[in-house]
N, C-alpha and C positions, 0 to 999 in steps of 0.2 A: 708230214706227220712227225712230231718230235718224239724223242725218247720218253719212256714211261716216267722218268724222273722229272720231266718238264723243264729240263735244264736248258733247252734251246740249242743243244749241240747239233751234230750231224743228224739229218732226218733219218729215222729208223730204217726205212726201206733202202735208202742210199747207202747206209752203213752195211746192210746185208749184202748189197751188190758189191761194195768195196771189199768186204770180207771174202766173198766168193772170188773176186778178181785177184786178190793177193794170195789166195790159196788157204786162208785160215778158216774157211767154212766148207764143209763137204757133207753131202747127204746121199744115201743110197737111192736107187731108182724107185723103190717102193715108197719111201718117205717123200722123195721129191715129187712123185706123181700125186700123192695125197696133198702136198702143199700147193702144187700147180692147180689141182682141181679146186681147192678152196679159194685161191687167188682169182682164178677165172670166174668162179661163181660170184665172188664179191664184185668184180669188175662188171659182170653182166647185170647184177642187181642195180649198181649205180647207174649204168647206162640206161637200163629200162625205167628207172624212176626219177632221174634228174629233171626231166621235163615237167613232170607233175609237181615236183618239189620246188620248182622255180616260182610257183604261185606264192610261195612264202615271201618272195621279194616284192610282191605287190602290196599296196595298202589294203589291209583287211577291212571288210565292211562291218565295223563294230558299232555303228550308229553315230549319233552326233552329240552324245553327252560329253561333259567336260572330261570325264575319265577316259572315254573312248578316244577322244581327240588327243589326249596325252599318250595313250598306249599305241595308237596306230603307227607313228613314226618309230617308236621303240621296237616294235615287232619287226619292222623292215630292217632296222639296224642290226638286230640280233641275227637275222638271217643272212645279211649281206656285208657287214663290215669286215675288216681285216681278219678278225677271228670268228666271224659268223659261221653259222651252220653250213650254208651253201659254199662259202669260200673254203672251209675245211673239207667238205665233201669233195670238191673239185681237186684239192691238193691230195686227198686220200686216193682218188681215182688215178691221178698221175703217178703216185708212189707205187701203185700196184704194178705198173710197167717195170719199175726198178726191181720190185720184189720177184716178178716172174723171171727177169733176166738173172737175178741173183741166184734163184733156185736152180735154174738151168746150168749156170756156171758151177754151182756147188755139186750138182750131179756129175758134171764133167770132172770136177776135182776128185770126187769119190772114185770114178772109173779110172782116172790116172793113178791114184794111190793104189788101187786094187791091182792094176797092171804092174806097177813098180814092185809091189810086194811079191807078186807072182814071179816076176823076172828074177828077183833076189833068191827065191827058193829054188828056182829051176837052175840057177847058176852053180 
C-alpha cells in the first residue's frame, strides 16, 4: 500500500513499522489497543472474504454478444493485473502484519518514554 500522495515511496505500513523501530512513533496502550483492534478486524475481514472475491479472477458469464466478449477479459484484468483489486487486496493484507508490528513497537516506545520520564523525576 503506497502513501496517500501516490508517490510510490515506502509502503505506508512499512513506514509505520520503521518509525516505531527507530523510536519516532509512540502510542499509549489505550490508543494502541484501539489501533490493534481495527487492524485485526481488517485482517479478519480480508481473510474471511478473499476466497469469495477470487471469483472476480474468473471470466464472468456475460453472454456472447460482441460487447460481452470485449468486457470479459477486461474484468479479469481489472481484478488480477499488477494494480488489480485482488492484487492490491493481497498487498493490503500483508501490510496489516507490518501495521500490527508497528503499533506494538510504538506501544513499547511509549512505555519506555514513560519510564524514562518517571526515572528523571524520581532522581
